C-alpha positions as CSV (number, residue, x, y, z in Angstrom):
1,X,90.6,33.1,-66.3
2,X,92.1,35.7,-64.3
3,X,96.4,35.6,-65.0
4,X,97.6,32.7,-66.6
5,X,96.4,29.4,-65.5
6,X,94.8,30.3,-62.6
7,X,90.9,29.9,-62.2
8,X,89.0,32.7,-60.1
9,X,86.2,31.7,-57.6
10,X,84.9,33.6,-55.1
11,X,85.1,30.5,-52.1
12,X,87.1,27.6,-51.9
13,X,86.4,25.3,-49.0
14,X,89.4,23.8,-48.4
15,X,88.1,20.2,-46.3
16,X,85.5,17.8,-47.7
17,X,84.3,16.6,-43.9
18,X,80.9,16.6,-42.5
19,X,82.2,20.8,-42.1
20,X,83.2,21.9,-45.1
21,X,80.6,19.6,-46.9
22,X,78.1,22.3,-45.1
23,X,80.4,24.9,-45.5
24,X,80.3,24.8,-50.0
25,X,76.5,24.1,-49.8
26,X,76.3,27.5,-47.7
27,X,78.1,29.8,-49.6
28,X,76.4,28.3,-52.6
29,X,73.6,28.6,-51.3
30,X,74.4,32.4,-50.8
31,X,74.9,32.6,-54.5
32,X,78.6,32.4,-54.8
33,X,80.5,30.1,-57.0
34,X,82.3,27.3,-54.7
35,X,85.1,24.7,-54.6
36,X,86.2,22.4,-52.0
37,X,88.3,20.1,-52.0
38,X,89.6,17.1,-50.2
39,X,92.2,14.2,-51.0
40,X,89.6,11.4,-49.7
41,X,86.1,10.9,-51.4
42,X,83.3,10.5,-48.4
43,X,82.7,7.5,-47.2
44,X,78.5,7.3,-48.0
45,X,77.5,3.7,-46.8
46,X,77.6,2.5,-43.6
47,X,79.0,-0.9,-44.4
48,X,82.5,0.5,-46.2
49,X,85.4,0.6,-45.2
50,X,86.6,3.9,-43.5
51,X,83.1,5.1,-42.8
52,X,82.9,7.5,-40.2
53,X,80.6,6.0,-37.9
54,X,79.9,8.5,-34.7
55,X,76.4,10.5,-34.7
56,X,76.2,14.2,-34.6
57,X,73.4,16.0,-32.6
58,X,72.5,19.2,-34.4
59,X,71.3,21.3,-31.6
60,X,68.4,24.0,-31.9
61,X,70.8,26.8,-33.4
62,X,72.1,24.5,-35.9
63,X,69.0,23.6,-37.4
64,X,68.3,27.1,-37.5
65,X,71.5,26.9,-40.4
66,X,71.2,24.0,-42.3
67,X,66.9,25.7,-42.3
68,X,68.7,28.4,-43.6
69,X,70.7,27.4,-46.4
70,X,68.3,24.3,-47.6
71,X,69.2,21.5,-45.9
72,X,67.4,20.8,-43.8
73,X,64.4,19.5,-45.6
74,X,67.0,16.8,-46.9
75,X,68.1,15.5,-43.5
76,X,65.8,15.7,-41.8
77,X,63.4,12.1,-42.7
78,X,66.7,10.4,-41.3
79,X,67.2,12.3,-38.1
80,X,66.2,10.7,-34.5
81,X,65.1,13.4,-32.0
82,X,67.2,14.2,-28.5
83,X,63.9,15.7,-25.9
84,X,66.0,14.8,-22.7
85,X,69.9,15.0,-21.9
86,X,70.3,12.3,-19.4
87,X,73.5,11.8,-17.2
88,X,73.9,9.3,-15.1
89,X,76.5,8.6,-12.7
90,X,77.9,4.8,-11.9
91,X,80.5,5.6,-10.1
92,X,80.3,3.6,-6.9
93,X,81.6,0.5,-5.9
94,X,80.1,-1.4,-8.4
95,X,79.4,-0.2,-11.6
96,X,75.0,0.2,-11.1
97,X,73.7,3.7,-11.8
98,X,73.8,5.5,-8.3
99,X,72.6,9.1,-9.2
100,X,70.4,10.0,-12.5
101,X,69.8,13.6,-14.0
102,X,67.6,15.0,-17.3
103,X,67.7,17.8,-18.6
104,X,64.9,18.2,-20.5
105,X,63.8,20.1,-23.2
106,X,60.6,21.0,-22.1
107,X,61.8,23.6,-19.5
108,X,63.7,25.6,-21.3
109,X,61.2,25.8,-24.9
110,X,58.9,24.0,-27.0
111,X,61.8,22.3,-29.2
112,X,64.0,19.5,-28.8
113,X,67.3,19.6,-27.9
114,X,68.0,18.3,-31.1
115,X,68.3,16.1,-33.9
116,X,70.6,13.2,-34.3
117,X,71.9,11.7,-37.3
118,X,74.5,9.5,-38.3
119,X,78.0,11.2,-39.7
120,X,78.1,8.7,-42.8
121,X,74.8,9.4,-44.1
122,X,75.6,12.7,-43.3
123,X,77.8,12.6,-45.7
124,X,75.5,10.6,-48.9
125,X,72.9,13.6,-47.9
126,X,75.5,16.7,-48.7
127,X,77.1,15.5,-51.3
128,X,74.1,14.7,-53.0
129,X,72.9,18.7,-52.9
130,X,76.2,20.2,-53.6
131,X,75.5,17.9,-56.8
132,X,72.5,19.9,-57.2
133,X,73.8,23.0,-57.4
134,X,74.7,24.6,-60.6
135,X,77.7,26.9,-58.7
136,X,79.5,24.4,-56.5
137,X,81.3,22.0,-57.3
138,X,82.6,19.8,-55.4
139,X,86.3,17.7,-56.2
140,X,86.9,15.0,-53.5
141,X,90.7,13.3,-54.3
142,X,92.6,16.8,-54.4
143,X,93.7,18.6,-51.6
144,X,95.4,21.4,-50.6
145,X,99.0,21.3,-51.5
146,X,100.4,25.3,-51.1
147,X,98.7,28.8,-50.0
148,X,99.5,32.1,-51.1
149,X,97.3,34.6,-49.6
150,X,97.0,38.6,-51.2
151,X,94.8,41.2,-50.7
152,X,92.9,40.7,-53.7
153,X,92.3,36.6,-53.0
154,X,94.1,33.4,-52.1
155,X,95.8,31.2,-54.3
156,X,95.7,28.2,-54.0
157,X,97.7,25.5,-55.1
158,X,95.9,21.9,-55.4
159,X,97.4,17.9,-55.2
160,X,96.5,17.7,-59.2
161,X,98.9,21.3,-60.4
162,X,96.0,23.9,-60.7
163,X,96.1,26.6,-59.0
164,X,92.7,29.1,-57.4
165,X,92.3,32.4,-57.1
166,X,89.8,33.0,-53.9
167,X,88.6,35.9,-52.6
168,X,87.8,33.5,-49.6
169,X,89.3,30.5,-48.3
170,X,88.2,28.4,-45.6
171,X,90.3,26.1,-43.8
172,X,87.7,23.4,-42.8
173,X,90.7,20.8,-43.1
174,X,90.6,19.7,-40.5
175,X,93.2,19.3,-37.1
176,X,96.7,19.2,-38.5
177,X,94.7,21.5,-41.1
178,X,97.3,22.7,-43.9
179,X,95.4,25.8,-44.2
180,X,96.5,26.7,-40.8
181,X,99.7,25.2,-41.1
182,X,101.0,27.7,-44.7
183,X,99.6,30.2,-42.5
184,X,102.2,29.7,-40.0
185,X,99.3,30.1,-37.6
186,X,100.3,27.9,-34.3
187,X,97.8,26.1,-31.7
188,X,97.6,25.5,-28.0
189,X,97.0,21.4,-27.7
190,X,95.2,19.7,-24.0
191,X,95.8,15.8,-24.5
192,X,94.1,13.6,-22.1
193,X,95.6,9.9,-23.2
194,X,91.9,8.8,-24.4
195,X,90.9,7.4,-27.5
196,X,86.8,7.0,-27.8
197,X,85.3,4.0,-29.3
198,X,82.4,4.5,-31.8
199,X,79.4,2.3,-32.6
200,X,76.0,1.3,-32.8
201,X,74.3,-1.1,-30.7
202,X,70.6,-2.4,-30.5
203,X,68.9,-2.8,-27.1
204,X,66.0,-4.5,-25.5
205,X,64.8,-1.0,-23.7
206,X,63.7,1.9,-26.2
207,X,65.6,5.3,-25.5
208,X,62.7,7.4,-25.5
209,X,64.8,10.2,-27.3
210,X,66.7,10.7,-24.9
211,X,70.7,11.4,-24.9
212,X,72.4,9.4,-21.9
213,X,75.8,9.7,-20.7
214,X,77.4,7.8,-18.1
215,X,79.7,8.6,-15.7
216,X,82.2,5.7,-13.6
217,X,85.8,6.7,-15.1
218,X,88.3,6.8,-17.3
219,X,85.3,9.2,-19.5
220,X,81.9,9.9,-20.1
221,X,80.2,6.7,-22.3
222,X,77.0,8.2,-24.2
223,X,74.2,6.6,-25.7
224,X,72.4,8.5,-28.7
225,X,68.9,7.5,-29.7
226,X,68.7,6.7,-33.7
227,X,66.4,5.2,-35.3
228,X,65.6,1.3,-35.0
229,X,67.2,-1.3,-36.8
230,X,66.0,-4.8,-37.5
231,X,62.6,-4.1,-35.6
232,X,64.4,-3.1,-32.6
233,X,65.3,0.4,-30.2
234,X,68.6,1.2,-31.6
235,X,71.9,3.6,-30.0
236,X,74.7,5.2,-31.0
237,X,77.8,4.8,-28.8
238,X,80.9,6.5,-28.4
239,X,82.8,4.9,-25.2
240,X,85.3,7.1,-24.1
241,X,88.6,5.3,-22.0
242,X,92.6,5.7,-21.8
243,X,93.7,4.6,-24.9
244,X,95.4,1.9,-23.4
245,X,91.9,0.1,-22.5
246,X,91.0,1.3,-25.6
247,X,93.4,-1.2,-27.3
248,X,92.1,-3.9,-24.6
249,X,88.6,-3.9,-25.5
250,X,89.1,-2.8,-29.6
251,X,91.0,-6.5,-29.6
252,X,88.5,-8.8,-27.5
253,X,86.5,-11.8,-29.5
254,X,82.8,-9.8,-30.3
255,X,81.2,-12.0,-26.9
256,X,83.5,-10.7,-24.5
257,X,83.4,-7.4,-25.6
258,X,79.8,-7.1,-25.8
259,X,80.3,-8.2,-21.8
260,X,82.5,-5.4,-21.3
261,X,80.0,-3.3,-23.1
262,X,77.3,-4.8,-21.3
263,X,78.8,-3.9,-17.7
264,X,79.9,-0.6,-18.4
265,X,76.3,0.5,-19.9
266,X,75.1,0.4,-16.1
267,X,72.3,-1.3,-17.8
268,X,70.5,1.4,-18.7
269,X,68.7,0.1,-21.6
270,X,69.1,-3.9,-21.0
271,X,71.5,-6.0,-22.7
272,X,73.3,-4.2,-25.8
273,X,73.7,-6.1,-29.0
274,X,77.1,-4.7,-31.1
275,X,75.3,-4.4,-34.4
276,X,78.3,-2.4,-36.5
277,X,81.7,-2.6,-36.8
278,X,84.3,-0.6,-33.5
279,X,85.6,2.5,-34.8
280,X,88.9,4.6,-33.3
281,X,89.5,8.3,-32.3
282,X,92.2,10.4,-30.2
283,X,90.8,12.7,-27.8
284,X,92.4,15.8,-27.5
285,X,91.3,19.5,-27.1
286,X,93.4,22.5,-29.7
287,X,92.6,25.4,-30.6
288,X,94.3,28.2,-33.0
289,X,96.3,31.5,-32.1
290,X,94.6,32.7,-34.1
291,X,91.0,31.6,-36.5
292,X,92.3,34.5,-40.0
293,X,94.5,35.4,-42.2
294,X,93.9,37.2,-45.1
295,X,91.0,36.6,-47.1
296,X,91.2,33.0,-44.8
297,X,89.5,31.9,-42.2
298,X,89.5,29.2,-40.3
299,X,86.4,27.1,-39.2
300,X,85.4,23.2,-37.5
301,X,88.8,21.1,-36.1
302,X,91.1,23.2,-38.2
303,X,90.2,26.3,-35.4
304,X,89.0,24.1,-32.6
305,X,88.9,20.2,-31.6
306,X,86.9,19.2,-28.2
307,X,86.2,15.8,-26.7
308,X,82.4,15.0,-28.1
309,X,81.1,15.8,-24.8
310,X,77.6,17.5,-25.0
311,X,77.2,17.5,-28.8
312,X,79.6,20.7,-28.7
313,X,81.5,20.1,-31.3
314,X,80.6,19.8,-34.5
315,X,77.9,22.5,-33.4
316,X,81.0,25.1,-32.3
317,X,82.4,24.3,-36.3
318,X,78.6,25.3,-37.6
319,X,78.3,28.3,-35.2
320,X,81.9,29.2,-36.4
321,X,80.3,29.0,-40.1
322,X,76.7,31.1,-39.3
323,X,79.0,34.4,-38.4
324,X,81.1,33.8,-41.3
325,X,78.1,34.1,-43.7
326,X,76.8,36.9,-41.3
327,X,80.2,38.9,-41.7
328,X,81.0,38.2,-44.9
329,X,78.9,40.1,-46.8
330,X,79.0,41.4,-50.3
331,X,82.7,41.0,-50.5
332,X,84.1,37.4,-48.7
333,X,87.1,37.3,-46.8
334,X,87.5,41.6,-47.0
335,X,89.6,42.5,-44.1
336,X,86.9,44.0,-41.8
337,X,84.4,41.2,-41.7
338,X,87.4,38.4,-41.0
339,X,88.2,41.0,-38.3
340,X,85.5,40.7,-36.6
341,X,84.8,37.0,-37.3
342,X,88.3,36.2,-35.1
343,X,86.9,38.8,-32.6
344,X,83.4,37.2,-32.6
345,X,84.4,33.2,-32.6
346,X,88.4,32.4,-31.0
347,X,86.7,34.0,-27.5
348,X,84.1,32.1,-27.3
349,X,85.2,29.1,-29.0
350,X,88.0,29.0,-25.7
351,X,85.9,29.5,-23.5
352,X,83.6,26.3,-24.6
353,X,86.9,24.6,-25.0
354,X,87.8,25.2,-21.4
355,X,85.0,24.1,-19.9
356,X,84.6,21.0,-22.2
357,X,88.0,20.1,-21.2
358,X,87.3,20.7,-17.3
359,X,83.7,17.9,-17.4
360,X,85.9,15.4,-19.1
361,X,89.0,15.6,-16.5
362,X,85.9,15.1,-13.9
363,X,84.9,12.5,-15.9
364,X,88.4,10.4,-16.0
365,X,88.5,10.2,-12.2
366,X,89.3,7.0,-10.9
367,X,89.3,7.6,-7.3
368,X,86.3,6.7,-5.3
369,X,86.6,10.8,-3.4
370,X,86.6,12.3,-6.4
371,X,83.5,10.5,-8.3
372,X,81.8,11.1,-4.9
373,X,82.5,14.8,-5.3
374,X,81.0,14.5,-8.8
375,X,78.1,12.8,-8.4
376,X,77.5,15.2,-5.6
377,X,78.3,18.4,-7.5
378,X,75.8,16.5,-10.3
379,X,73.3,16.2,-8.0
380,X,73.3,19.8,-6.3
381,X,73.5,21.8,-9.5
382,X,70.9,20.4,-11.0
383,X,68.5,20.8,-7.8
384,X,69.2,24.5,-8.6
385,X,65.9,25.2,-11.3
386,X,67.7,28.5,-12.3
387,X,71.1,27.0,-12.8
388,X,69.9,24.0,-14.4
389,X,67.8,25.9,-17.2
390,X,71.2,28.2,-17.3
391,X,73.3,25.0,-18.0
392,X,70.7,23.5,-20.5
393,X,70.6,27.2,-22.6
394,X,74.6,27.6,-22.7
395,X,74.9,24.1,-23.7
396,X,72.5,24.8,-27.3
397,X,74.6,27.9,-27.2
398,X,72.0,30.4,-26.1
399,X,72.0,34.1,-24.6
């Protein structure tokens, strides 16, 4: 204890989403006393109300971090490898594939691009890991109510009235981050008028560990491999469209929705059958004006938000965490380390955001000439082998 009723810890992680939970596990694995708080308990059952039915593809650098902090062995049995990233253009007069290009991980190494896991399962497994760690406390049902930063530490008032002094406060509390707002850090936001539907399907054609992104208009339609379900091949779907169209689709009876679903999938995996409920997510891009304050670092969606294209979102978040771990040293939250973290991560995140923003706007094209131009650009870039390999390495965050 320190002065009065203030509890002292090394690290306080505000936010118990996947990035926040991994951050708590990471700092705990480094030997730091760590508390992770979140207003809402994690939903760890696929069928439960509020379950996150999206999936996360951990790319190679993220898997390396998960190994380093002792999480990967727990997650690996549930993961599906992503060997090929396939892009299909179906932007012609009818919704059928007219151009298919495969980005194969064997061109740049001997490992898959990454591994895919359901988000609800990640919450289940990571919270179970935190419960095993003596120096980590996960306290769902408690949020961040106030922040006072000093050179010696951040004093955080929690929603249950307790006060915690941390050597480092990690804001991993989402796109409306209470920590970021408490520090008065502004954001720049890009809006698209889009939402995403996330759900799972079974299908007749095996996915072959291929993640398939189908472009027509409104945004990409992505099929990401999952383990078989009820003896049938299974994939997660992220279907991006303008908000009005998403509302229309979500309101359809099941048979009518499946008809629209199969038309939009261009038949690449045969007939699709919906096997979970639908969830909806707003699509924006956003970046904080800075990623740090005194004794405070912003990571994940508190720092940056991008559309779900190319499996970038959570992998950018884990790149934040990896950098923060490397720069924290023995004194997490020290000014030099935080300055270096901001200089390393914000320009990289902003550049990646701008690239994803351009891809998303191209994927929204509804006019045929623009869709034809998009297909021509994809075909041309893919045909140049060094450019193709450079695109794959850049997507993984590799130099």
